N, C-alpha and C positions, 0 to 999 in steps of 0.2 A: 512709788508712783512718778510717772513723768509729769512734770507741771503742766504741760499741755492738755494732759487727761484730766487733771485737776479743774483746769478753766473750763473744759468742756463740760464737765459734770456740774459745776455751778451755774454755768451759762444754761444749760438744760433744764436744770431745777428751777431756774428764773423764769424761764419760758414757760414750763409747765404750770408753774404757780399761777402766772399771769394768766394763762389760758385758761385754768380751772376757775379761776376768780371772775373771769369774763363771762364763761359759760353758766356758772352759778347765778351771777348778776343777771344775765340775760333771760334765764329761766324764771328768775324771780319778777323781774319785770313783766313779763309775758303773761305768768300766772295771776299776778297782781291785776293787769289789764283785764284780763279774762273775768276775774272776780268781780272787779268793779262795773264791768260791762253787764255782767249778769244781774248785779244788783240794781242796774238802771243809772248809774253815775259814771260814765266812762271817764277815764284819765285824759287829759288833752295831750299829754307829752310821750305817752308811753311808745307810741308808733315812731316818732324821731329818735328817741333814746335807744329803742330796740335796733332800728336800722344802724345807728352810729357803733352800738355795741357790736353788731354782727361784722362791721367793717373793722373794727379793731381786733376782734378774734381771728378775722381772716388774715391780716397782716403779722400778727404775733405768731399765729398757727403755721404761717407760711415760712418765718424764721426758725420755729421749732422743726418743721420739716426738713429745711435745709440744713440743719444742725445734724439731723438723722440721715441725710441724704436720701429722704423719702419722695422727692419729686419725680416726675416721669423722666426717664432716661433711657439708654439702651447699652446697659453694661456689658451683656453677653456679647454684643456685636463689637463694641469698643475692646473687650478682652480677647476677642479672636484675632485681632491686628497684632502685628509684632510690635515690640516695644517701642521702636524708633518711630511708629506711626501713632501708638497711644498716647503716649506723653505730649507730643505736640497737640494732639487733637483735644486732650484735657486742658492743656494750656489756653487754647484758644476759646473753648467754652467757657472756661472761668474768666478769661479777659472779657467775653461778651457778656456773662452774667455781671461782672462787677461795673462794667460800662453801663449797662442799662440800670442797675440798681443804683448807682452813683448818679446818672442823670435823674432818676425818680427822686432820689434824696434832695437834690439840687431844686428842681421844680416844685417838689412838695413844700420846700422852704419857701419859694417864690409865692405860691398859694398861701401860705400862712400870712405872708406880709401884705399881699394884695388885700386878704379877708380880715385884717386886723381892725378890730372895732366892730364887727358885725356879731350879732348874737344869735342863738336859735330862736325859730319863732315861737314855739311853745314855751321856752324857758328862757326868757331874756337876760337871765344872770349867767348863762352859760356861753362863752365865747366860741365862736366858729373857729378861731385859730386853735384853740384847746382841741376841739373835736378833729380837726384836719392833721393836727401834730402826728397823729400815727402814720401818715405817708412817709415822712423823712425818717421818723423814728424806726418804722417797719423797715424801710429801705437800709438804714445803717445796720439793724440788727441782722438782716438778711446777709449783708456782707461780712459782718463779723463772724457768722455760722460759716459761711463759705470759707472764710480765711483760717478758723480753726480747724477745719476737716480737710483743707487742702494738702498738708504734709502726708497725712495717712493715704489720701486719694492718690497722690503721686507716686508713693511706694507700692500701692496696689496696680497703678495703671503701668508701672516698670515691670511688675513681677505677672501681670496678667490674672489677678485674682478677683473673681466674683461670683464664685460657686455657692455662697452661702447668702442667707437672709442678712441685710446690713444692720436692721433693728435688733435681730437675736445678736448678731455680733457686737453691736454697741454696748449691750448689758453685760458682756464677758467681762471678767477681770482681765487686766492687761497681760499678765502671765499666760492666763489660758488662751487668750487671743493670739499671742505669739506662737502657741504651740499649735493653734489651728492654722494660722499662716504657714507654718513650716510644714505641715502635714497635708495642706490642701493643694500644694503645688504637684502638677502632674510629673511623671517621672523624666519626660523629656525636659521640661523646664528646670527641674532639680539638677539634672547633668548639665544644663546650660550654666547654671549658677556657679558650679565648680571650678 
């Protein structure tokens, strides 16, 4: 099994675990808040904590979606172009993504530095720097996910392959994936590779 595939699977499991824990935690916080409100003694902190957990879930979920290449895109439009256009377009889009998330990480870190010493209103023992740390961490995780999938995306861009569901394809064994890759090329493209 290729090393990059192992890294990708471990990274995916890590992100999935974090997302599941955040979803379960968010559900517990909301159910507790509803229960306490129903009993007449509302929790003062649940609204702030639930909003922060939702933001964290968004950032970690975005990194997981990037790893699965599940964000919006135009794969069929790009795959219809010749390889000499597909590959540069992919590289330009990846450069824009890395630039954006690099800036997000940098300015997210600046926010943490500025907010150092501030705490949540409802939970004064929780640092705002901690709650906002998801911004640079999420941005770096997104860039890692993009970097892990870039070699495969370049191969597919060169071949013009996007006829199958990327989430289904990611779950396949690497050998089965190779068989799918070799059988999914249209006859004209297969002749061009010879």
